[in-house]
C-alpha positions as CSV (number, residue, x, y, z in Angstrom):
1,V,3.2,-2.0,-9.7
2,Y,5.4,-0.7,-7.2
3,V,5.1,-3.1,-4.1
4,I,5.6,-1.1,-0.2
5,A,6.8,-3.8,2.7
6,E,5.5,-1.9,6.7
7,A,8.0,-3.3,8.6
8,A,5.6,-0.5,10.8
9,G,6.4,-1.9,15.2
10,S,7.2,-5.9,13.5
11,H,11.1,-5.6,15.3
12,C,9.5,-5.6,18.3
13,Q,12.4,-2.7,19.4
14,D,15.1,-5.4,18.3
15,Y,17.2,-3.3,16.1
16,N,18.0,-7.4,14.4
17,K,14.6,-8.0,13.7
18,A,14.2,-3.9,12.2
19,E,17.8,-5.4,9.8
20,A,15.6,-9.5,9.2
21,L,12.1,-7.1,8.2
22,V,14.8,-5.0,5.4
23,R,15.8,-8.2,4.2
24,A,13.0,-9.9,4.5
25,A,11.6,-7.3,2.1
26,A,14.2,-7.6,-0.6
27,A,13.0,-11.4,-0.4
28,A,10.3,-10.8,-0.8
29,G,9.6,-8.6,-3.9
30,A,9.0,-5.6,-2.6
31,D,10.6,-1.7,-4.3
32,A,10.4,-0.4,-0.7
33,V,10.1,-0.8,3.3
34,K,8.9,1.1,5.2
35,F,8.7,1.8,8.9
36,Q,7.3,4.7,11.8
37,L,9.1,7.4,13.4
38,I,7.0,7.9,16.5
39,T,7.6,10.2,20.5
40,P,5.3,8.9,22.2
41,E,5.0,11.9,23.7
42,S,3.9,14.2,21.1
43,I,1.3,12.2,19.8
44,C,-0.8,10.4,22.9
45,A,-2.0,12.0,26.3
46,D,-0.3,9.5,29.4
47,I,-3.7,7.8,29.6
48,P,-5.4,4.4,30.1
49,L,-6.7,2.6,27.4
50,S,-10.5,1.9,27.3
51,F,-10.7,-1.8,27.7
52,G,-14.5,-3.2,27.4
53,V,-15.5,-1.8,24.1
54,D,-14.1,-5.0,21.9
55,A,-13.5,-8.3,23.2
56,L,-10.9,-9.1,20.1
57,H,-9.9,-5.8,20.6
58,D,-8.6,-6.1,24.1
59,A,-7.4,-9.8,24.0
60,W,-4.7,-7.5,21.8
61,L,-3.6,-5.3,24.0
62,R,-3.3,-7.7,27.3
63,R,-0.8,-9.9,25.2
64,L,0.9,-6.8,24.2
65,G,0.8,-6.2,28.5
66,A,-0.1,-2.4,26.9
67,T,-2.7,-0.7,30.0
68,R,-1.2,3.1,29.1
69,M,-1.6,4.9,25.1
70,R,2.0,5.9,25.1
71,E,3.2,2.1,26.4
72,L,0.5,1.3,23.2
73,F,2.5,3.6,21.1
74,T,6.3,3.2,22.0
75,Q,5.7,-0.5,20.6
76,G,5.7,0.4,16.9
77,G,8.1,3.2,17.0
78,L,11.4,3.1,15.2
79,S,14.7,4.8,17.6
80,Q,15.9,7.9,15.2
81,V,19.7,5.7,15.6
82,W,18.8,2.7,13.2
83,C,16.9,5.0,10.9
84,V,21.0,6.0,8.7
85,P,22.4,2.3,9.1
86,L,18.9,0.7,8.2
87,K,18.0,3.3,5.0
88,S,22.4,1.9,4.2
89,L,21.3,-2.0,4.6
90,A,17.6,-1.3,2.7
91,E,20.1,0.9,-0.4
92,S,22.2,-2.0,-0.1
93,L,19.8,-5.0,-1.4
94,G,18.3,-2.1,-3.6
95,L,14.8,-1.4,-1.5
96,A,13.5,1.9,-1.0
97,W,13.4,3.4,2.3
98,L,10.6,5.0,3.0
99,C,9.5,6.0,7.5
100,T,6.2,8.0,9.1
101,P,6.8,10.6,10.9
102,F,4.3,11.7,13.4
103,S,5.7,15.3,13.8
104,V,7.3,18.0,11.9
105,S,10.5,17.4,14.1
106,E,10.1,13.9,13.1
107,A,10.3,14.7,9.3
108,M,12.8,17.2,9.4
109,F,15.2,14.8,10.9
110,L,14.2,12.2,8.5
111,V,14.2,14.5,5.6
112,E,17.6,16.9,6.4
113,D,19.6,14.3,8.8
114,V,18.5,10.5,7.3
115,G,17.8,11.4,3.5
116,V,14.3,9.4,3.5
117,H,12.8,8.2,0.0
118,A,10.2,9.7,0.5
119,L,7.3,10.9,3.9
120,K,4.1,8.6,4.1
121,I,2.4,10.9,6.1
122,A,-0.9,8.4,8.3
123,S,-4.4,8.5,7.5
124,G,-4.7,9.7,11.4
125,D,-2.2,13.1,10.0
126,L,-4.2,13.8,6.8
127,T,-6.0,16.7,8.6
128,F,-2.6,18.1,10.6
129,T,-1.8,20.6,8.5
130,P,2.1,21.9,10.0
131,L,2.9,18.2,8.7
132,L,1.4,18.3,5.4
133,T,3.0,21.9,4.6
134,Y,6.5,20.8,6.0
135,A,6.0,17.6,3.6
136,A,4.7,19.5,0.8
137,R,7.9,22.1,1.3
138,T,10.7,19.7,0.9
139,G,10.1,18.3,-2.3
140,I,10.9,14.4,-2.2
141,P,7.6,12.5,-3.0
142,L,5.1,12.0,-0.5
143,I,2.4,8.9,0.2
144,L,-0.5,9.9,1.6
145,S,-3.0,7.0,3.6
146,T,-6.7,8.6,3.6
147,G,-8.4,6.2,5.9
148,G,-11.8,6.5,7.7
149,A,-11.4,9.6,5.8
150,T,-13.9,12.4,3.3
151,E,-13.3,12.9,0.0
152,I,-13.7,16.6,0.7
153,E,-11.7,15.6,3.5
154,V,-9.1,13.9,1.0
155,C,-9.9,16.8,-1.9
156,E,-8.5,19.8,1.0
157,A,-5.4,18.0,2.3
158,L,-4.3,18.0,-1.5
159,A,-5.4,21.2,-1.9
160,I,-2.4,22.3,1.7
161,I,0.0,20.1,0.3
162,N,-0.4,21.6,-3.1
163,Q,-0.5,25.3,-1.5
164,R,2.7,25.2,0.3
165,S,4.8,23.7,-2.2
166,G,4.7,26.4,-4.8
167,R,3.6,24.5,-7.6
168,N,1.5,26.1,-10.1
169,T,-2.6,24.2,-9.4
170,S,-2.7,22.8,-12.8
171,A,1.1,20.4,-11.7
172,F,-1.4,19.1,-9.1
173,C,0.3,17.0,-7.0
174,D,2.0,15.0,-8.8
175,Q,4.4,13.9,-6.7
176,V,1.8,12.6,-4.1
177,A,1.2,8.6,-4.5
178,L,-3.3,8.8,-2.6
179,L,-3.7,5.7,-0.8
180,H,-7.4,4.5,-0.7
181,C,-6.6,2.8,3.4
182,R,-9.9,1.4,5.6
183,S,-8.3,2.6,9.4
184,I,-9.5,-1.7,10.2
185,Y,-6.8,-3.6,12.2
186,P,-7.2,-6.0,10.7
187,C,-9.8,-5.3,7.9
188,A,-12.6,-8.0,6.3
189,D,-12.4,-7.9,2.9
190,I,-15.7,-7.1,2.7
191,W,-15.4,-4.1,3.9
192,T,-12.6,-2.5,1.6
193,N,-14.9,-0.9,-0.8
194,L,-12.3,-1.0,-3.7
195,R,-13.9,1.2,-6.4
196,V,-12.7,4.4,-4.3
197,I,-9.8,3.4,-5.7
198,Q,-11.4,4.5,-9.9
199,C,-13.0,7.3,-7.7
200,F,-9.6,8.9,-7.1
201,Q,-8.6,7.9,-10.1
202,K,-11.2,10.0,-11.8
203,N,-11.2,12.7,-9.8
204,M,-7.9,13.1,-7.9
205,R,-5.1,14.9,-9.9
206,V,-2.2,12.8,-8.4
207,G,0.9,11.2,-9.1
208,A,-0.4,7.6,-8.4
209,V,-2.9,6.0,-6.4
210,G,-3.3,3.1,-4.2
211,W,-4.2,0.8,-1.5
212,S,-2.8,0.6,1.9
213,D,-3.9,-3.0,3.1
214,H,-5.1,-4.1,6.3
215,T,-6.2,-7.4,5.4
216,V,-5.1,-10.5,5.6
217,S,-5.8,-11.3,1.8
218,T,-2.3,-12.7,0.2
219,D,-4.4,-12.6,-3.5
220,L,-8.0,-11.7,-3.2
221,V,-7.9,-8.0,-2.7
222,P,-4.4,-6.9,-3.7
223,A,-5.3,-8.5,-7.4
224,L,-8.3,-6.3,-7.5
225,A,-6.6,-3.2,-5.9
226,V,-4.8,-3.5,-8.8
227,A,-7.5,-4.5,-11.4
228,M,-9.2,-1.2,-9.6
229,G,-6.3,0.2,-10.7
230,A,-3.5,0.5,-7.7
231,T,-0.3,1.5,-8.6
232,V,1.0,1.5,-5.7
233,I,0.0,-1.7,-2.7
234,E,1.3,-1.4,0.9
235,K,1.4,-3.7,3.3
236,H,2.4,-4.8,6.6
237,L,5.1,-7.1,7.0
238,C,6.3,-9.3,10.1
239,L,8.6,-11.8,11.0
240,E,7.9,-16.2,10.0
241,G,6.0,-17.1,13.2
242,D,5.4,-13.5,14.6
243,I,2.4,-13.1,16.9
244,M,3.2,-11.4,19.3
245,S,4.2,-7.5,18.0
246,V,1.9,-4.8,17.2
247,D,1.5,-5.1,14.0
248,A,1.5,-9.2,14.2
249,S,-2.3,-9.3,12.9
250,H,-2.7,-7.2,10.2
251,S,0.8,-8.6,9.0
252,L,2.2,-11.5,6.7
253,S,4.7,-13.8,7.1
254,P,8.0,-13.5,4.8
255,R,6.6,-16.0,2.8
256,H,3.1,-15.0,2.2
257,F,4.2,-11.4,1.5
258,A,6.2,-13.0,-1.6
259,A,3.3,-14.8,-2.4
260,M,1.2,-11.5,-2.7
261,V,3.7,-10.1,-4.8
262,R,3.9,-12.8,-7.2
263,T,0.7,-11.8,-7.4
264,V,0.1,-8.1,-7.8
265,R,3.3,-8.3,-10.2
266,A,0.6,-10.9,-12.5
267,V,-2.4,-8.8,-12.8
268,P,-1.2,-6.7,-15.3
269,C,-0.3,-9.2,-17.8
270,I,-3.8,-11.3,-17.3
271,L,-5.3,-8.0,-17.6
272,G,-3.2,-7.3,-20.8
273,N,-3.7,-4.4,-23.1
274,G,-8.2,-4.0,-23.8
275,E,-7.0,-4.8,-27.9
276,K,-9.2,-7.7,-29.3
277,Q,-7.1,-9.4,-31.2
278,P,-5.4,-13.0,-31.3
279,H,-2.4,-14.2,-29.5
280,R,0.6,-15.2,-31.4
281,A,-0.5,-18.3,-29.3
282,E,-3.7,-18.9,-31.2
283,L,-2.9,-18.7,-34.8
284,H,-2.0,-22.2,-35.2
285,D,-5.8,-22.7,-33.8
286,R,-6.3,-20.7,-35.8
287,L,-4.7,-22.6,-39.1
288,W,-6.4,-25.7,-38.2
289,A,-9.8,-24.9,-36.7
290,R,-11.5,-22.6,-39.6
291,R,-13.2,-23.7,-42.2
292,S,-14.6,-21.9,-45.2
293,P,-18.7,-21.5,-45.1
294,T,-19.7,-23.2,-47.4
295,D,-16.7,-26.5,-47.5
296,W,-19.0,-28.5,-45.1
297,L,-22.5,-28.3,-46.6
298,R,-24.3,-31.2,-48.2
299,P,-25.5,-31.1,-51.8
300,T,-28.5,-31.8,-50.3
301,D,-27.7,-28.1,-47.8
302,E,-27.4,-26.0,-51.4
303,A,-30.9,-24.6,-51.1
304,R,-30.4,-23.7,-47.4
305,A,-26.6,-22.3,-48.0
306,G,-27.9,-19.9,-50.1
307,R,-30.7,-18.4,-48.6
308,W,-28.2,-18.7,-45.6
309,A,-25.3,-16.4,-47.8
């Protein structure tokens, strides 16, 4: 299982916290750490945020001090000048450094100036053809989230990636890791619909299928996702004690993230290979616990034994 620690906006616009998140991801046993490169002016209008629809959502916005859309997105983005040093730090700790661009120009910067190891396409950009087109033409690995999407929309996005990559349709999107996702923050366990992972495995010809997890589960949901066939798990990570960052409500602390990593690493071993054969630890039990079909019979049972035979 390939584990991605999603740092997102947990750095709170503080470079030292961004570095701490990279170190925490490595210490927790992740394979990669991912950030988000956001230019608010390129993705959203400068409009007031709506209040009064959901009390918890209202409380979250007030805690962040955000009243306008661009104020909210500013809190989640990474400064471009941080990208190279954070990537270098990640590499020194044995991590891949991934990032989500929200515009073509940001994707170009990540690929051509930073050398990002893989691009993540956010769920909201599943239908954004210019970004899909550029990402496909780079030839680097892509991670595609599918929150809020229909199966038809997922197929259409994969078709665009396949066409723009210039690859033969028989080698369909082998550079893509396709992630089932719920764009709910946080997501209740019962809303996850993890059987979609099996649907993706059956119907989507991609390099890998996984789960982008917005629940706060450290065991049940990630373990079930792997049991369903996920080979990539993406989960939000925050620093210990963080309750104020933009992603705190659906992020795990380093110790809980480490527990999640241990869980998903154990699942393939627990599931085994499906072949019914005795384990080597059972061989002694076989030796002393099994008996001859006739050795236990008393003389008075001999007639019945003959009938049973």
